PDB file of N, CA, C and O in Angstrom:
ATOM      1  N   MET A   1      -7.848 -32.131   0.551  1.00  0.00           N
ATOM      2  CA  MET A   1      -7.270 -32.036  -0.770  1.00  0.00           C
ATOM      3  C   MET A   1      -8.360 -31.970  -1.840  1.00  0.00           C
ATOM      4  O   MET A   1      -8.198 -31.300  -2.860  1.00  0.00           O
ATOM      5  N   THR A   2      -9.452 -32.657  -1.604  1.00  0.00           N
ATOM      6  CA  THR A   2     -10.533 -32.631  -2.591  1.00  0.00           C
ATOM      7  C   THR A   2     -11.130 -31.235  -2.720  1.00  0.00           C
ATOM      8  O   THR A   2     -11.570 -30.853  -3.805  1.00  0.00           O
ATOM      9  N   ASP A   3     -11.154 -30.461  -1.620  1.00  0.00           N
ATOM     10  CA  ASP A   3     -11.668 -29.092  -1.692  1.00  0.00           C
ATOM     11  C   ASP A   3     -10.774 -28.229  -2.570  1.00  0.00           C
ATOM     12  O   ASP A   3     -11.260 -27.398  -3.337  1.00  0.00           O
ATOM     13  N   VAL A   4      -9.471 -28.429  -2.455  1.00  0.00           N
ATOM     14  CA  VAL A   4      -8.532 -27.667  -3.285  1.00  0.00           C
ATOM     15  C   VAL A   4      -8.746 -28.025  -4.753  1.00  0.00           C
ATOM     16  O   VAL A   4      -8.810 -27.143  -5.610  1.00  0.00           O
ATOM     17  N   PHE A   5      -8.854 -29.308  -5.035  1.00  0.00           N
ATOM     18  CA  PHE A   5      -9.078 -29.759  -6.409  1.00  0.00           C
ATOM     19  C   PHE A   5     -10.385 -29.183  -6.959  1.00  0.00           C
ATOM     20  O   PHE A   5     -10.438 -28.718  -8.097  1.00  0.00           O
ATOM     21  N   ARG A   6     -11.431 -29.221  -6.140  1.00  0.00           N
ATOM     22  CA  ARG A   6     -12.730 -28.691  -6.561  1.00  0.00           C
ATOM     23  C   ARG A   6     -12.631 -27.194  -6.850  1.00  0.00           C
ATOM     24  O   ARG A   6     -13.137 -26.722  -7.868  1.00  0.00           O
ATOM     25  N   ALA A   7     -11.984 -26.452  -5.960  1.00  0.00           N
ATOM     26  CA  ALA A   7     -11.871 -24.999  -6.135  1.00  0.00           C
ATOM     27  C   ALA A   7     -11.071 -24.657  -7.388  1.00  0.00           C
ATOM     28  O   ALA A   7     -11.439 -23.749  -8.132  1.00  0.00           O
ATOM     29  N   ILE A   8      -9.979 -25.381  -7.623  1.00  0.00           N
ATOM     30  CA  ILE A   8      -9.170 -25.129  -8.815  1.00  0.00           C
ATOM     31  C   ILE A   8      -9.972 -25.465 -10.078  1.00  0.00           C
ATOM     32  O   ILE A   8      -9.927 -24.732 -11.066  1.00  0.00           O
ATOM     33  N   SER A   9     -10.692 -26.566 -10.033  1.00  0.00           N
ATOM     34  CA  SER A   9     -11.515 -26.955 -11.184  1.00  0.00           C
ATOM     35  C   SER A   9     -12.568 -25.898 -11.487  1.00  0.00           C
ATOM     36  O   SER A   9     -12.799 -25.561 -12.648  1.00  0.00           O
ATOM     37  N   GLU A  10     -13.207 -25.377 -10.446  1.00  0.00           N
ATOM     38  CA  GLU A  10     -14.211 -24.324 -10.641  1.00  0.00           C
ATOM     39  C   GLU A  10     -13.578 -23.074 -11.229  1.00  0.00           C
ATOM     40  O   GLU A  10     -14.142 -22.446 -12.125  1.00  0.00           O
ATOM     41  N   ALA A  11     -12.401 -22.715 -10.721  1.00  0.00           N
ATOM     42  CA  ALA A  11     -11.714 -21.527 -11.224  1.00  0.00           C
ATOM     43  C   ALA A  11     -11.365 -21.685 -12.697  1.00  0.00           C
ATOM     44  O   ALA A  11     -11.518 -20.746 -13.478  1.00  0.00           O
ATOM     45  N   ILE A  12     -10.903 -22.854 -13.074  1.00  0.00           N
ATOM     46  CA  ILE A  12     -10.567 -23.113 -14.486  1.00  0.00           C
ATOM     47  C   ILE A  12     -11.808 -22.995 -15.358  1.00  0.00           C
ATOM     48  O   ILE A  12     -11.750 -22.421 -16.445  1.00  0.00           O
ATOM     49  N   MET A  13     -12.922 -23.530 -14.892  1.00  0.00           N
ATOM     50  CA  MET A  13     -14.167 -23.458 -15.665  1.00  0.00           C
ATOM     51  C   MET A  13     -14.639 -22.010 -15.820  1.00  0.00           C
ATOM     52  O   MET A  13     -15.093 -21.621 -16.896  1.00  0.00           O
ATOM     53  N   ILE A  14     -14.537 -21.219 -14.767  1.00  0.00           N
ATOM     54  CA  ILE A  14     -14.955 -19.812 -14.814  1.00  0.00           C
ATOM     55  C   ILE A  14     -14.099 -19.041 -15.815  1.00  0.00           C
ATOM     56  O   ILE A  14     -14.616 -18.263 -16.616  1.00  0.00           O
ATOM     57  N   ILE A  15     -12.791 -19.264 -15.762  1.00  0.00           N
ATOM     58  CA  ILE A  15     -11.890 -18.566 -16.688  1.00  0.00           C
ATOM     59  C   ILE A  15     -12.138 -19.034 -18.123  1.00  0.00           C
ATOM     60  O   ILE A  15     -12.206 -18.220 -19.044  1.00  0.00           O
ATOM     61  N   ALA A  16     -12.271 -20.347 -18.305  1.00  0.00           N
ATOM     62  CA  ALA A  16     -12.501 -20.891 -19.651  1.00  0.00           C
ATOM     63  C   ALA A  16     -13.805 -20.365 -20.253  1.00  0.00           C
ATOM     64  O   ALA A  16     -13.906 -20.196 -21.468  1.00  0.00           O
ATOM     65  N   ALA A  17     -14.798 -20.109 -19.405  1.00  0.00           N
ATOM     66  CA  ALA A  17     -16.093 -19.614 -19.881  1.00  0.00           C
ATOM     67  C   ALA A  17     -16.080 -18.098 -20.106  1.00  0.00           C
ATOM     68  O   ALA A  17     -17.075 -17.520 -20.543  1.00  0.00           O
ATOM     69  N   GLY A  18     -14.940 -17.461 -19.802  1.00  0.00           N
ATOM     70  CA  GLY A  18     -14.840 -16.011 -19.996  1.00  0.00           C
ATOM     71  C   GLY A  18     -15.580 -15.213 -18.948  1.00  0.00           C
ATOM     72  O   GLY A  18     -15.919 -14.053 -19.184  1.00  0.00           O
ATOM     73  N   LYS A  19     -15.840 -15.808 -17.792  1.00  0.00           N
ATOM     74  CA  LYS A  19     -16.613 -15.137 -16.742  1.00  0.00           C
ATOM     75  C   LYS A  19     -15.731 -14.494 -15.667  1.00  0.00           C
ATOM     76  O   LYS A  19     -16.237 -13.995 -14.661  1.00  0.00           O
ATOM     77  N   HIS A  20     -14.420 -14.509 -15.882  1.00  0.00           N
ATOM     78  CA  HIS A  20     -13.504 -13.934 -14.883  1.00  0.00           C
ATOM     79  C   HIS A  20     -13.129 -12.523 -15.294  1.00  0.00           C
ATOM     80  O   HIS A  20     -12.657 -12.296 -16.408  1.00  0.00           O
ATOM     81  N   ASP A  21     -13.341 -11.574 -14.390  1.00  0.00           N
ATOM     82  CA  ASP A  21     -12.972 -10.178 -14.628  1.00  0.00           C
ATOM     83  C   ASP A  21     -11.791  -9.853 -13.717  1.00  0.00           C
ATOM     84  O   ASP A  21     -11.991  -9.621 -12.525  1.00  0.00           O
ATOM     85  N   PRO A  22     -10.566  -9.831 -14.246  1.00  0.00           N
ATOM     86  CA  PRO A  22      -9.384  -9.606 -13.406  1.00  0.00           C
ATOM     87  C   PRO A  22      -9.424  -8.279 -12.660  1.00  0.00           C
ATOM     88  O   PRO A  22      -9.001  -8.206 -11.507  1.00  0.00           O
ATOM     89  N   GLU A  23      -9.924  -7.236 -13.300  1.00  0.00           N
ATOM     90  CA  GLU A  23      -9.982  -5.931 -12.640  1.00  0.00           C
ATOM     91  C   GLU A  23     -10.927  -5.962 -11.430  1.00  0.00           C
ATOM     92  O   GLU A  23     -10.612  -5.427 -10.367  1.00  0.00           O
ATOM     93  N   LYS A  24     -12.073  -6.590 -11.610  1.00  0.00           N
ATOM     94  CA  LYS A  24     -13.036  -6.720 -10.509  1.00  0.00           C
ATOM     95  C   LYS A  24     -12.434  -7.564  -9.375  1.00  0.00           C
ATOM     96  O   LYS A  24     -12.596  -7.239  -8.199  1.00  0.00           O
ATOM     97  N   ALA A  25     -11.745  -8.641  -9.738  1.00  0.00           N
ATOM     98  CA  ALA A  25     -11.114  -9.499  -8.733  1.00  0.00           C
ATOM     99  C   ALA A  25     -10.046  -8.723  -7.972  1.00  0.00           C
ATOM    100  O   ALA A  25      -9.949  -8.841  -6.750  1.00  0.00           O
ATOM    101  N   HIS A  26      -9.247  -7.935  -8.679  1.00  0.00           N
ATOM    102  CA  HIS A  26      -8.200  -7.142  -8.034  1.00  0.00           C
ATOM    103  C   HIS A  26      -8.794  -6.150  -7.046  1.00  0.00           C
ATOM    104  O   HIS A  26      -8.304  -6.012  -5.925  1.00  0.00           O
ATOM    105  N   LYS A  27      -9.852  -5.458  -7.464  1.00  0.00           N
ATOM    106  CA  LYS A  27     -10.499  -4.485  -6.570  1.00  0.00           C
ATOM    107  C   LYS A  27     -11.034  -5.170  -5.316  1.00  0.00           C
ATOM    108  O   LYS A  27     -10.962  -4.610  -4.222  1.00  0.00           O
ATOM    109  N   ARG A  28     -11.565  -6.367  -5.472  1.00  0.00           N
ATOM    110  CA  ARG A  28     -12.100  -7.108  -4.322  1.00  0.00           C
ATOM    111  C   ARG A  28     -10.979  -7.534  -3.372  1.00  0.00           C
ATOM    112  O   ARG A  28     -11.091  -7.357  -2.159  1.00  0.00           O
ATOM    113  N   VAL A  29      -9.912  -8.088  -3.917  1.00  0.00           N
ATOM    114  CA  VAL A  29      -8.791  -8.545  -3.087  1.00  0.00           C
ATOM    115  C   VAL A  29      -8.143  -7.366  -2.374  1.00  0.00           C
ATOM    116  O   VAL A  29      -7.713  -7.490  -1.227  1.00  0.00           O
ATOM    117  N   LYS A  30      -8.074  -6.231  -3.045  1.00  0.00           N
ATOM    118  CA  LYS A  30      -7.463  -5.036  -2.466  1.00  0.00           C
ATOM    119  C   LYS A  30      -8.136  -4.637  -1.151  1.00  0.00           C
ATOM    120  O   LYS A  30      -7.488  -4.070  -0.271  1.00  0.00           O
ATOM    121  N   THR A  31      -9.424  -4.930  -1.015  1.00  0.00           N
ATOM    122  CA  THR A  31     -10.150  -4.553   0.195  1.00  0.00           C
ATOM    123  C   THR A  31      -9.871  -5.525   1.357  1.00  0.00           C
ATOM    124  O   THR A  31     -10.271  -5.257   2.490  1.00  0.00           O
ATOM    125  N   PHE A  32      -9.197  -6.636   1.088  1.00  0.00           N
ATOM    126  CA  PHE A  32      -8.914  -7.617   2.141  1.00  0.00           C
ATOM    127  C   PHE A  32      -7.830  -7.145   3.100  1.00  0.00           C
ATOM    128  O   PHE A  32      -7.694  -7.689   4.196  1.00  0.00           O
ATOM    129  N   TYR A  33      -7.055  -6.136   2.699  1.00  0.00           N
ATOM    130  CA  TYR A  33      -5.883  -5.733   3.468  1.00  0.00           C
ATOM    131  C   TYR A  33      -6.021  -4.319   3.991  1.00  0.00           C
ATOM    132  O   TYR A  33      -6.538  -3.432   3.313  1.00  0.00           O
ATOM    133  N   ASP A  34      -5.548  -4.128   5.212  1.00  0.00           N
ATOM    134  CA  ASP A  34      -5.448  -2.798   5.802  1.00  0.00           C
ATOM    135  C   ASP A  34      -3.946  -2.523   5.899  1.00  0.00           C
ATOM    136  O   ASP A  34      -3.278  -2.961   6.836  1.00  0.00           O
ATOM    137  N   TRP A  35      -3.433  -1.791   4.913  1.00  0.00           N
ATOM    138  CA  TRP A  35      -1.986  -1.632   4.806  1.00  0.00           C
ATOM    139  C   TRP A  35      -1.382  -0.916   6.005  1.00  0.00           C
ATOM    140  O   TRP A  35      -0.223  -1.161   6.338  1.00  0.00           O
ATOM    141  N   ARG A  36      -2.123  -0.052   6.652  1.00  0.00           N
ATOM    142  CA  ARG A  36      -1.605   0.626   7.853  1.00  0.00           C
ATOM    143  C   ARG A  36      -1.362  -0.410   8.962  1.00  0.00           C
ATOM    144  O   ARG A  36      -0.330  -0.372   9.633  1.00  0.00           O
ATOM    145  N   GLN A  37      -2.310  -1.328   9.150  1.00  0.00           N
ATOM    146  CA  GLN A  37      -2.153  -2.377  10.154  1.00  0.00           C
ATOM    147  C   GLN A  37      -0.997  -3.311   9.802  1.00  0.00           C
ATOM    148  O   GLN A  37      -0.238  -3.723  10.679  1.00  0.00           O
ATOM    149  N   ILE A  38      -0.869  -3.637   8.539  1.00  0.00           N
ATOM    150  CA  ILE A  38       0.221  -4.511   8.110  1.00  0.00           C
ATOM    151  C   ILE A  38       1.566  -3.848   8.397  1.00  0.00           C
ATOM    152  O   ILE A  38       2.489  -4.499   8.886  1.00  0.00           O
ATOM    153  N   ALA A  39       1.677  -2.558   8.095  1.00  0.00           N
ATOM    154  CA  ALA A  39       2.923  -1.832   8.357  1.00  0.00           C
ATOM    155  C   ALA A  39       3.232  -1.799   9.851  1.00  0.00           C
ATOM    156  O   ALA A  39       4.382  -1.978  10.251  1.00  0.00           O
ATOM    157  N   MET A  40       2.218  -1.572  10.672  1.00  0.00           N
ATOM    158  CA  MET A  40       2.430  -1.522  12.129  1.00  0.00           C
ATOM    159  C   MET A  40       2.884  -2.878  12.652  1.00  0.00           C
ATOM    160  O   MET A  40       3.795  -2.949  13.477  1.00  0.00           O
ATOM    161  N   ARG A  41       2.257  -3.956  12.179  1.00  0.00           N
ATOM    162  CA  ARG A  41       2.638  -5.294  12.638  1.00  0.00           C
ATOM    163  C   ARG A  41       4.040  -5.657  12.161  1.00  0.00           C
ATOM    164  O   ARG A  41       4.799  -6.303  12.884  1.00  0.00           O
ATOM    165  N   THR A  42       4.382  -5.242  10.947  1.00  0.00           N
ATOM    166  CA  THR A  42       5.720  -5.508  10.417  1.00  0.00           C
ATOM    167  C   THR A  42       6.770  -4.792  11.260  1.00  0.00           C
ATOM    168  O   THR A  42       7.798  -5.377  11.600  1.00  0.00           O
ATOM    169  N   GLU A  43       6.518  -3.534  11.596  1.00  0.00           N
ATOM    170  CA  GLU A  43       7.451  -2.781  12.441  1.00  0.00           C
ATOM    171  C   GLU A  43       7.606  -3.449  13.804  1.00  0.00           C
ATOM    172  O   GLU A  43       8.711  -3.504  14.345  1.00  0.00           O
ATOM    173  N   LYS A  44       6.513  -3.953  14.360  1.00  0.00           N
ATOM    174  CA  LYS A  44       6.574  -4.627  15.652  1.00  0.00           C
ATOM    175  C   LYS A  44       7.467  -5.864  15.576  1.00  0.00           C
ATOM    176  O   LYS A  44       8.274  -6.108  16.473  1.00  0.00           O
ATOM    177  N   VAL A  45       7.322  -6.637  14.509  1.00  0.00           N
ATOM    178  CA  VAL A  45       8.166  -7.831  14.327  1.00  0.00           C
ATOM    179  C   VAL A  45       9.626  -7.415  14.209  1.00  0.00           C
ATOM    180  O   VAL A  45      10.492  -8.016  14.846  1.00  0.00           O
ATOM    181  N   TYR A  46       9.910  -6.392  13.402  1.00  0.00           N
ATOM    182  CA  TYR A  46      11.288  -5.942  13.230  1.00  0.00           C
ATOM    183  C   TYR A  46      11.881  -5.484  14.559  1.00  0.00           C
ATOM    184  O   TYR A  46      13.019  -5.828  14.880  1.00  0.00           O
ATOM    185  N   ARG A  47      11.117  -4.709  15.337  1.00  0.00           N
ATOM    186  CA  ARG A  47      11.618  -4.246  16.641  1.00  0.00           C
ATOM    187  C   ARG A  47      11.921  -5.422  17.561  1.00  0.00           C
ATOM    188  O   ARG A  47      12.942  -5.431  18.248  1.00  0.00           O
ATOM    189  N   THR A  48      11.032  -6.413  17.573  1.00  0.00           N
ATOM    190  CA  THR A  48      11.234  -7.597  18.410  1.00  0.00           C
ATOM    191  C   THR A  48      12.512  -8.322  18.004  1.00  0.00           C
ATOM    192  O   THR A  48      13.302  -8.725  18.858  1.00  0.00           O
ATOM    193  N   VAL A  49      12.711  -8.483  16.708  1.00  0.00           N
ATOM    194  CA  VAL A  49      13.912  -9.170  16.226  1.00  0.00           C
ATOM    195  C   VAL A  49      15.161  -8.371  16.576  1.00  0.00           C
ATOM    196  O   VAL A  49      16.167  -8.945  16.994  1.00  0.00           O
ATOM    197  N   MET A  50      15.105  -7.064  16.411  1.00  0.00           N
ATOM    198  CA  MET A  50      16.284  -6.233  16.700  1.00  0.00           C
ATOM    199  C   MET A  50      16.682  -6.285  18.173  1.00  0.00           C
ATOM    200  O   MET A  50      17.859  -6.132  18.502  1.00  0.00           O
ATOM    201  N   HIS A  51      15.708  -6.502  19.061  1.00  0.00           N
ATOM    202  CA  HIS A  51      16.001  -6.528  20.496  1.00  0.00           C
ATOM    203  C   HIS A  51      16.145  -7.944  21.051  1.00  0.00           C
ATOM    204  O   HIS A  51      16.324  -8.127  22.255  1.00  0.00           O
ATOM    205  N   SER A  52      16.067  -8.929  20.183  1.00  0.00           N
ATOM    206  CA  SER A  52      16.193 -10.302  20.669  1.00  0.00           C
ATOM    207  C   SER A  52      17.667 -10.694  20.774  1.00  0.00           C
ATOM    208  O   SER A  52      18.533 -10.094  20.136  1.00  0.00           O
ATOM    209  N   ARG A  53      17.924 -11.687  21.571  1.00  0.00           N
ATOM    210  CA  ARG A  53      19.282 -12.165  21.797  1.00  0.00           C
ATOM    211  C   ARG A  53      19.815 -12.810  20.519  1.00  0.00           C
ATOM    212  O   ARG A  53      19.119 -13.582  19.859  1.00  0.00           O
ATOM    213  N   GLN A  54      21.041 -12.483  20.187  1.00  0.00           N
ATOM    214  CA  GLN A  54      21.685 -13.089  19.021  1.00  0.00           C
ATOM    215  C   GLN A  54      22.097 -14.516  19.365  1.00  0.00           C
ATOM    216  O   GLN A  54      22.678 -14.760  20.422  1.00  0.00           O
ATOM    217  N   MET A  55      21.801 -15.448  18.481  1.00  0.00           N
ATOM    218  CA  MET A  55      22.166 -16.848  18.707  1.00  0.00           C
ATOM    219  C   MET A  55      23.267 -17.255  17.738  1.00  0.00           C
ATOM    220  O   MET A  55      23.323 -16.797  16.597  1.00  0.00           O
ATOM    221  N   GLU A  56      24.134 -18.122  18.226  1.00  0.00           N
ATOM    222  CA  GLU A  56      25.153 -18.684  17.352  1.00  0.00           C
ATOM    223  C   GLU A  56      24.471 -19.601  16.338  1.00  0.00           C
ATOM    224  O   GLU A  56      23.372 -20.097  16.582  1.00  0.00           O
ATOM    225  N   LEU A  57      25.128 -19.822  15.204  1.00  0.00           N
ATOM    226  CA  LEU A  57      24.567 -20.633  14.142  1.00  0.00           C
ATOM    227  C   LEU A  57      24.202 -22.027  14.634  1.00  0.00           C
ATOM    228  O   LEU A  57      23.121 -22.526  14.320  1.00  0.00           O
ATOM    229  N   MET A  58      25.084 -22.663  15.398  1.00  0.00           N
ATOM    230  CA  MET A  58      24.820 -24.027  15.865  1.00  0.00           C
ATOM    231  C   MET A  58      23.580 -24.082  16.760  1.00  0.00           C
ATOM    232  O   MET A  58      22.800 -25.031  16.684  1.00  0.00           O
ATOM    233  N   GLU A  59      23.402 -23.080  17.594  1.00  0.00           N
ATOM    234  CA  GLU A  59      22.223 -23.019  18.457  1.00  0.00           C
ATOM    235  C   GLU A  59      20.948 -22.881  17.612  1.00  0.00           C
ATOM    236  O   GLU A  59      19.928 -23.500  17.914  1.00  0.00           O
ATOM    237  N   ARG A  60      21.016 -22.078  16.568  1.00  0.00           N
ATOM    238  CA  ARG A  60      19.867 -21.915  15.675  1.00  0.00           C
ATOM    239  C   ARG A  60      19.514 -23.234  15.007  1.00  0.00           C
ATOM    240  O   ARG A  60      18.345 -23.612  14.926  1.00  0.00           O
ATOM    241  N   ILE A  61      20.546 -23.933  14.526  1.00  0.00           N
ATOM    242  CA  ILE A  61      20.314 -25.215  13.852  1.00  0.00           C
ATOM    243  C   ILE A  61      19.702 -26.220  14.825  1.00  0.00           C
ATOM    244  O   ILE A  61      18.741 -26.911  14.485  1.00  0.00           O
ATOM    245  N   GLU A  62      20.258 -26.301  16.036  1.00  0.00           N
ATOM    246  CA  GLU A  62      19.724 -27.241  17.035  1.00  0.00           C
ATOM    247  C   GLU A  62      18.278 -26.909  17.371  1.00  0.00           C
ATOM    248  O   GLU A  62      17.458 -27.815  17.520  1.00  0.00           O
ATOM    249  N   ARG A  63      17.956 -25.647  17.491  1.00  0.00           N
ATOM    250  CA  ARG A  63      16.583 -25.230  17.775  1.00  0.00           C
ATOM    251  C   ARG A  63      15.648 -25.616  16.649  1.00  0.00           C
ATOM    252  O   ARG A  63      14.539 -26.097  16.882  1.00  0.00           O
ATOM    253  N   TYR A  64      16.105 -25.400  15.428  1.00  0.00           N
ATOM    254  CA  TYR A  64      15.318 -25.724  14.251  1.00  0.00           C
ATOM    255  C   TYR A  64      15.053 -27.218  14.161  1.00  0.00           C
ATOM    256  O   TYR A  64      13.921 -27.642  13.929  1.00  0.00           O
ATOM    257  N   VAL A  65      16.097 -28.012  14.346  1.00  0.00           N
ATOM    258  CA  VAL A  65      15.965 -29.467  14.289  1.00  0.00           C
ATOM    259  C   VAL A  65      15.033 -29.949  15.396  1.00  0.00           C
ATOM    260  O   VAL A  65      14.197 -30.822  15.167  1.00  0.00           O
ATOM    261  N   GLY A  66      15.173 -29.389  16.586  1.00  0.00           N
ATOM    262  CA  GLY A  66      14.308 -29.758  17.707  1.00  0.00           C
ATOM    263  C   GLY A  66      12.847 -29.461  17.399  1.00  0.00           C
ATOM    264  O   GLY A  66      11.969 -30.254  17.740  1.00  0.00           O
ATOM    265  N   ALA A  67      12.579 -28.329  16.759  1.00  0.00           N
ATOM    266  CA  ALA A  67      11.190 -27.967  16.411  1.00  0.00           C
ATOM    267  C   ALA A  67      10.629 -28.921  15.367  1.00  0.00           C
ATOM    268  O   ALA A  67       9.442 -29.244  15.398  1.00  0.00           O
ATOM    269  N   LEU A  68      11.471 -29.373  14.443  1.00  0.00           N
ATOM    270  CA  LEU A  68      11.018 -30.313  13.418  1.00  0.00           C
ATOM    271  C   LEU A  68      10.633 -31.666  14.029  1.00  0.00           C
ATOM    272  O   LEU A  68       9.732 -32.343  13.533  1.00  0.00           O
ATOM    273  N   GLN A  69      11.309 -32.047  15.088  1.00  0.00           N
ATOM    274  CA  GLN A  69      11.095 -33.351  15.698  1.00  0.00           C
ATOM    275  C   GLN A  69       9.856 -33.401  16.581  1.00  0.00           C
ATOM    276  O   GLN A  69       9.421 -34.481  16.981  1.00  0.00           O
ATOM    277  N   GLN A  70       9.291 -32.249  16.884  1.00  0.00           N
ATOM    278  CA  GLN A  70       8.105 -32.228  17.762  1.00  0.00           C
ATOM    279  C   GLN A  70       6.849 -32.504  16.997  1.00  0.00           C
ATOM    280  O   GLN A  70       5.764 -32.523  17.579  1.00  0.00           O
TER     281      GLN A  70
END
């Protein structure tokens, strides 16, 4: 938690000092993603869900509760 607090504090100081360039930050973040790969992985998830067995609501709830208890 202290790392999060430190990072937020640093970010506030950078912005307050006028040293933050939103356009430069956007261009940098944009390079973090490969949208073709994201689209392929999303399609894979959708296909898996479409071919998975349909569960009744009660079964879903029991599964969810069981996962929370682990």
